[in-house]
C-alpha positions in Angstrom: 11.4 8.9 19.5 13.2 9.3 22.9 11.0 10.3 25.8 11.8 13.5 27.6 12.3 13.1 31.3 10.4 15.2 33.9 12.9 15.5 36.7 12.7 16.9 40.2 15.2 16.9 43.1 15.0 15.0 46.3 17.0 16.0 49.4 19.5 18.8 49.7 22.0 17.3 47.2 19.2 16.6 44.6 21.3 13.9 43.1 18.3 11.8 42.1 16.0 12.6 39.2 12.6 10.9 38.9 10.1 10.9 36.1 7.1 9.1 34.8 7.1 7.6 31.3 5.4 9.5 28.5 2.9 7.8 26.2 3.8 7.4 22.6 1.4 8.8 20.1 -0.7 6.2 18.3 0.2 5.7 14.6 -2.4 6.1 12.0 -3.5 2.8 10.3 -3.4 2.8 6.5 -6.5 1.7 4.6 -4.8 -1.4 3.2 -2.5 -3.5 5.5 1.1 -3.7 4.2 3.7 -6.4 5.0 5.0 -4.1 7.7 1.5 -3.7 9.2 1.2 -7.5 9.4 4.6 -7.8 11.0 3.7 -5.2 13.6 0.4 -6.9 14.4 2.2 -10.2 14.8 4.8 -8.5 17.0 2.1 -7.0 19.2 0.0 -10.2 19.4 1.3 -11.5 22.7 1.4 -9.6 26.0 2.8 -10.6 29.3 0.3 -11.7 31.9 1.8 -11.0 35.4 1.6 -13.6 38.1 1.3 -16.8 35.9 4.9 -17.8 36.1 5.6 -21.5 36.7 9.4 -21.2 36.7 11.1 -23.9 38.6 12.7 -22.9 41.9 15.1 -25.9 42.1 17.7 -24.6 39.6 20.8 -26.7 39.4 22.2 -25.6 36.0 24.0 -22.4 35.0 22.0 -19.2 35.2 21.8 -17.7 31.7 20.5 -14.4 33.0 17.4 -14.7 30.9 15.7 -11.3 31.2 12.3 -11.2 32.9 11.6 -7.5 32.7 8.4 -6.3 34.2 8.5 -3.4 36.8 11.8 -1.7 36.7 13.9 1.0 38.4 16.5 2.8 36.3 19.8 4.0 37.7 22.6 5.9 36.0 26.0 7.4 37.0 26.6 10.9 35.7 30.3 11.2 35.2 30.7 13.8 32.5 28.7 16.3 30.4 25.7 18.4 31.5 22.8 17.4 33.6 20.6 17.6 30.5 22.8 15.0 28.7 22.7 12.7 31.8 18.9 12.9 32.0 18.6 12.4 28.2 20.7 9.2 28.5 18.5 7.9 31.3 15.3 8.9 29.3 16.7 6.8 26.4 17.2 3.9 28.8 13.6 4.3 29.8 12.6 4.0 26.1 14.7 1.0 25.7 13.1 -0.6 28.8 9.6 0.1 27.4 10.6 -1.4 24.1 11.7 -4.6 25.9 8.2 -4.7 27.5 8.9 -3.2 30.9 7.0 -0.7 33.0 9.4 2.0 34.2 8.6 3.1 37.8 11.6 5.3 38.8 14.7 6.8 37.3 17.7 7.7 39.5 20.9 9.5 38.6 24.0 9.8 40.9 26.8 12.3 40.3 30.3 10.9 40.8 33.7 11.0 39.1 33.6 7.4 37.9 31.3 4.4 38.5 32.1 2.5 41.8 34.3 -0.5 41.1 32.3 -2.7 43.5 28.6 -1.9 43.1 28.6 0.7 40.2 26.9 3.4 42.4 28.6 2.9 45.8 27.5 1.0 48.9 25.6 3.9 50.4 23.6 4.6 47.2 23.1 0.9 46.7 21.3 0.8 50.1 19.2 3.8 49.1 18.4 2.0 45.8 17.2 -0.9 47.8 14.7 1.3 49.7 13.4 2.7 46.4 13.0 -0.9 45.0 11.0 -1.9 48.2 8.8 1.3 48.1 8.0 1.0 44.3 7.6 -2.8 44.2 10.1 -3.2 41.4 11.4 -6.6 40.5 14.3 -5.4 38.3 17.0 -2.7 38.4 18.5 -1.6 35.0 21.8 0.3 35.1 22.7 2.8 32.4 26.1 1.3 31.5 27.9 -2.0 31.1 28.6 -3.6 34.4 31.3 -6.2 35.2 30.2 -9.6 36.4 31.4 -8.6 39.9 29.4 -5.4 39.9 26.3 -7.2 38.8 26.7 -9.8 41.6 27.5 -7.3 44.3 24.6 -4.9 43.4 22.1 -7.8 43.3 23.2 -8.9 46.8 22.3 -5.4 48.1 19.1 -4.6 46.2 17.9 -8.3 46.3 16.3 -8.1 42.9 17.5 -8.9 39.4 20.1 -6.4 38.1 20.5 -5.9 34.3 22.8 -3.5 32.5 22.3 -1.5 29.4 24.1 -4.0 27.2 21.9 -6.9 28.3 18.8 -4.8 27.7 19.8 -3.9 24.1 20.7 -7.5 23.4 17.2 -8.6 24.7 15.5 -6.1 22.4 17.5 -7.4 19.4 16.6 -11.0 20.3 12.9 -10.0 20.3 13.0 -8.2 17.0 15.3 -10.4 14.9 13.2 -12.2 12.2 15.6 -13.4 9.5 17.8 -16.5 10.0 21.0 -14.4 9.8 19.6 -11.8 12.2 18.8 -14.4 14.8 22.2 -16.0 14.4 23.9 -12.6 14.8 21.9 -11.8 18.0 22.6 -15.3 19.5 26.3 -14.8 18.9 26.3 -11.4 20.5 24.3 -12.7 23.5 26.7 -15.6 24.0 29.8 -13.3 23.8 28.2 -11.2 26.5 27.1 -14.1 28.6 30.3 -16.2 28.6 32.3 -14.2 31.2 29.1 -13.8 33.3 28.2 -17.4 33.8 27.7 -18.3 37.5 26.5 -21.2 39.4 23.7 -21.9 41.9 24.9 -23.1 45.3 27.3 -26.1 45.3 26.1 -27.6 42.1 28.6 -25.8 39.9 31.6 -27.0 41.9 30.6 -30.6 41.2 33.1 -32.3 38.9 32.3 -34.3 35.8 35.1 -36.8 36.6 36.0 -38.6 39.9 38.0 -37.1 42.7 41.6 -38.0 43.1 42.1 -41.3 44.8 38.5 -42.4 44.1 37.6 -45.8 42.7 35.6 -44.3 39.8 37.4 -46.6 37.3 39.7 -46.1 34.4 39.5 -42.6 32.9 37.4 -41.2 35.8 40.1 -40.4 38.3 41.5 -36.9 38.8 39.9 -33.5 39.1 37.8 -33.9 35.9 35.8 -30.9 34.5 33.5 -28.8 36.5 29.9 -28.2 35.3 30.6 -24.5 34.7 33.7 -25.4 32.6 31.6 -27.9 30.6 29.0 -25.2 30.0 31.6 -22.6 28.9 33.1 -25.2 26.5 29.6 -25.9 25.0 29.0 -22.2 24.5 32.3 -21.7 22.8 31.5 -24.6 20.4 28.1 -23.1 19.6 29.7 -19.6 19.0 32.2 -21.2 16.6 29.3 -22.8 14.7 27.3 -19.6 14.6 30.3 -17.7 13.2 30.6 -20.3 10.4 26.9 -20.0 9.6 27.0 -16.2 9.5 30.1 -16.4 7.2 28.1 -18.6 4.8 25.1 -16.3 4.9 27.4 -13.4 4.2 28.6 -15.0 1.0 25.0 -15.1 -0.4 24.4 -11.4 0.4 27.8 -10.5 -1.1 26.7 -12.3 -4.3 23.5 -10.2 -4.5 25.5 -7.0 -3.8 28.1 -7.8 -6.4 25.3 -8.4 -8.9 23.9 -4.9 -8.1 27.3 -3.3 -8.5 27.9 -5.1 -11.8 24.5 -3.8 -13.1 25.7 -0.3 -12.3 22.7 0.5 -10.1 23.7 3.3 -7.6 23.3 2.1 -4.0 22.0 4.4 -1.2 22.2 3.2 2.4 19.8 4.7 4.9 21.7 5.1 8.3 20.8 6.9 11.5 19.9 6.7 15.1 17.4 4.1 16.2 13.8 5.3 15.8 14.8 8.3 13.7 12.3 7.2 11.0 14.6 5.4 8.5 11.9 2.7 7.6 9.3 5.4 7.2 11.6 7.3 4.9 12.2 4.2 2.8 8.4 3.7 2.5 7.9 7.4 1.5 10.6 7.2 -1.2 9.7 3.8 -2.6 6.1 3.2 -1.8 6.9 -0.1 -0.1 5.3 -1.2 3.1 8.2 -2.3 5.4 7.6 -2.5 9.1 7.3 0.8 10.9 7.0 1.0 14.6 7.5 3.8 17.1 10.0 1.8 19.1 13.8 1.5 19.4 15.4 -1.1 17.1 12.2 -2.0 15.3 14.4 -2.8 12.2 17.2 -5.2 12.5 17.3 -7.0 9.1 18.5 -4.9 6.1 15.7 -4.2 3.6 16.6 -3.2 0.0 14.1 -1.7 -2.4 14.5 -0.2 -5.9 13.4 3.4 -6.6 13.4 5.7 -9.6 14.5 9.3 -10.0 12.4 11.8 -11.9 14.5 11.2 -15.1 13.9 7.5 -14.9 17.3 6.5 -13.5 17.1 3.6 -11.0 18.8 3.3 -7.7 18.5 1.0 -4.7 17.8 2.0 -1.1 18.9 -0.2 1.8 17.4 0.3 5.3 20.0 -0.6 7.9 19.9 -1.3 11.6 19.7 1.8 13.8 22.5 2.9 16.0 22.5 4.2 19.6 24.9 5.8 22.0 27.2 3.1 23.6 26.0 0.4 21.2 27.4 -2.9 22.6 30.6 -3.9 21.0 29.3 -7.5 20.8 26.5 -6.2 18.5 28.8 -4.2 16.3 31.0 -7.3 15.8 28.0 -9.7 15.2 26.3 -7.3 12.8 29.5 -6.3 11.0 28.6 -8.3 7.9 25.2 -6.6 7.7 26.8 -3.2 8.3 29.0 -3.7 5.3 26.1 -2.4 3.2 27.2 1.0 4.6 30.8 0.5 3.3 29.7 -0.5 -0.2 27.1 2.3 -0.6 27.6 5.1 -3.2 25.7 7.5 -0.8 24.7 7.5 2.8 21.3 9.0 3.6 21.9 9.9 7.3 18.5 10.3 8.9 18.3 12.5 12.1 15.3 12.7 14.4 14.5 16.4 14.4 12.1 16.0 17.4 14.9 14.7 19.6 16.1 17.0 22.4 19.8 16.5 21.3 19.9 15.7 17.6 23.6 16.6 17.2 24.4 14.0 19.8 22.6 11.4 17.6 24.7 12.5 14.6 27.9 12.1 16.6 27.0 8.6 17.8 26.0 7.4 14.3 29.2 8.7 12.8 31.3 7.0 15.5 29.8 3.6 14.6 30.2 4.3 10.8 33.8 5.2 11.3 34.4 2.0 13.2 32.8 -0.1 10.4 34.7 1.7 7.6 38.0 1.3 9.6 37.5 -2.5 9.7 36.5 -2.8 6.1 39.4 -0.5 5.0 36.9 1.3 2.7 36.7 5.1 1.9 33.8 6.9 3.5 30.9 7.3 1.0 29.4 10.9 0.6 26.8 11.7 3.2 23.5 13.5 2.8 21.9 14.5 6.1 18.1 14.3 6.3 16.3 15.8 9.3 13.1 13.9 9.7 9.9 14.4 11.8 9.6 18.0 10.7 5.9 17.9 11.9 6.8 17.0 15.5 10.0 19.0 15.9 10.6 22.1 18.1 10.9 25.1 15.7 13.8 26.4 17.8 15.7 23.1 17.4 14.9 23.1 13.7 16.3 26.7 13.4 19.5 25.6 15.2 19.9 22.6 12.9 19.3 24.7 9.7 22.1 27.0 10.9 24.5 24.1 12.0 23.8 21.9 8.9 22.9 24.2 6.0 23.2 21.4 3.5 20.7 19.1 5.2 17.2 18.3 3.8 14.3 18.7 6.2 11.4 16.3 5.7 8.5 14.5 7.4 8.2 10.9 6.3 4.8 10.7 7.9 3.2 13.7 6.0 5.6 13.5 3.0 6.5 17.2 3.5 9.9 17.8 1.8 10.1 14.4 0.1 10.0 16.1 -3.4 13.0 18.3 -2.3 14.8 15.1 -1.1 14.3 13.4 -4.4 15.8 16.4 -6.2 18.8 16.3 -3.8 19.2 12.6 -4.4 19.3 13.2 -8.1 22.0 15.8 -7.7 24.1 13.7 -5.3 23.9 10.6 -7.4 24.6 12.7 -10.5 27.9 13.7 -9.0 28.9 10.1 -8.9 28.5 9.9 -12.7 31.3 10.5 -15.2 30.9 11.8 -18.8 31.9 9.4 -21.6 32.2 9.7 -25.4 32.0 6.3 -27.0 31.5 4.7 -30.4 29.6 1.4 -29.8 29.5 -1.2 -32.5 26.0 -2.2 -33.6 26.7 -5.6 -32.1 26.9 -4.1 -28.6 23.2 -3.2 -28.2 23.5 -4.4 -24.6 25.8 -1.5 -23.7 23.5 1.0 -25.5 20.6 -0.3 -23.4 22.6 0.0 -20.2 23.5 3.6 -21.0 19.8 4.4 -21.6 18.8 2.6 -18.3 21.5 3.8 -16.0 22.9 7.0 -17.5 21.8 10.3 -19.0 22.1 10.7 -22.8 23.7 14.0 -23.7 23.9 13.3 -27.4 23.6 10.4 -29.8 24.2 9.8 -33.6 24.3 6.8 -35.8 27.6 6.4 -37.7 28.8 3.9 -40.2 30.7 1.9 -37.7 28.2 2.1 -34.8 26.3 4.4 -32.4 28.2 7.4 -31.2 27.1 8.5 -27.8 27.9 11.2 -25.2 26.4 10.5 -21.8 26.9 10.7 -18.1 27.0 7.2 -16.5 28.0 5.6 -13.2 31.7 4.9 -12.7 31.3 1.1 -12.9 29.6 1.4 -16.3 32.2 3.9 -17.5 34.9 1.3 -16.8 33.0 -1.2 -19.0 32.8 1.4 -21.8 36.5 2.2 -21.6 37.6 0.2 -24.7 35.0 2.0 -26.8 36.1 5.5 -25.9 35.9 7.9 -28.9 37.6 11.3 -29.5 36.0 13.8 -31.8 
């Protein structure tokens, strides 16, 4: 759940907005620990102890921009939209920073037509930012946008503390939360794609050459300009990126095999999509009774989780919890997680979860649909039907809920925490999945009892009689099963 900023102006132009971070409500612990509870306990087991760093000061290798986020000042550039949208974006950045383990001290917004090409916020504002950093005791500045390597370097020279952009922050959160082998590989690939153009050296060490200088007596094969240390490092990173891409491709084959098996068994697939921290994992638990990890934090779920569930009439379907989206999701992450996001393209139905307690839920819907459109465009697949589920009914503003009911009359309103509206959601799921079925009239030979069993398991029997030549059945079944029954079609 995104924190709401408390802003106040400073100076005549009032172009800065400050707030203190809000505390998240504590979640209630269930009586019996689930797998998700144990994962959450493990994730929370270690806490940073300030002042115990033994980091070497004599650094001669490439700076990998490893994030050391502790006390941070946020800064954003408001170029378009309303002031409420600009403040909501910076409030989301504050939630991201807290998820990464930082303490947010200040939040500043500057109004300008476009970000400054040199320092992102302009030289004058950069000097003011330096004063804020000194007064607050911050050790890191986080910018609400993706900065170029030159902007990062120039801004660091002015503020004299580490500068991190929104993309690096999100990548850091993904690195913290990835648990599966594939998830870790995807995050590592995305981080290296981001890092490659931003490598920089320390002092003169990076200009040192691996070979000898022209005219030297270094011996055969060692004369000439050689390869600089930074070039060597770039080459090694590219080699590792190529290796990671091959590993991800191999892991994708295993997941494709499982997905193909589900499709062959004619089990309808429902993908849960939505903005990060909208309550997708909580909804999966409420619908299936499973105990996957639930945490009031952004990007708590990175690895897709699939669970089986049953409708009231006994029909089975599978629910897949996918990674959450966010405004301006880094392109490196979309590319790296594309194989995971293909679960969306292959789904029979999208369960689009919206955080009803967010100040701007329609902006969340827009951001999620943009990412989904991008994924579907690459996979060249038609868009699955979408069912919008407005979650956190118990924490939402009644006025916002009234506006959403008017704007999205077909949406289902639920609270995954209290289970309010879950019964209505199950009914809607039955209706939506029922629309995917087709009616068949078949005469199945008595030797094909396997198909009769599949119709009973995955379809709805409308009529059945035993004839001389076999079992005559009229039923509504999924499209994939209807194709398998095509040769037994019966008229009359």
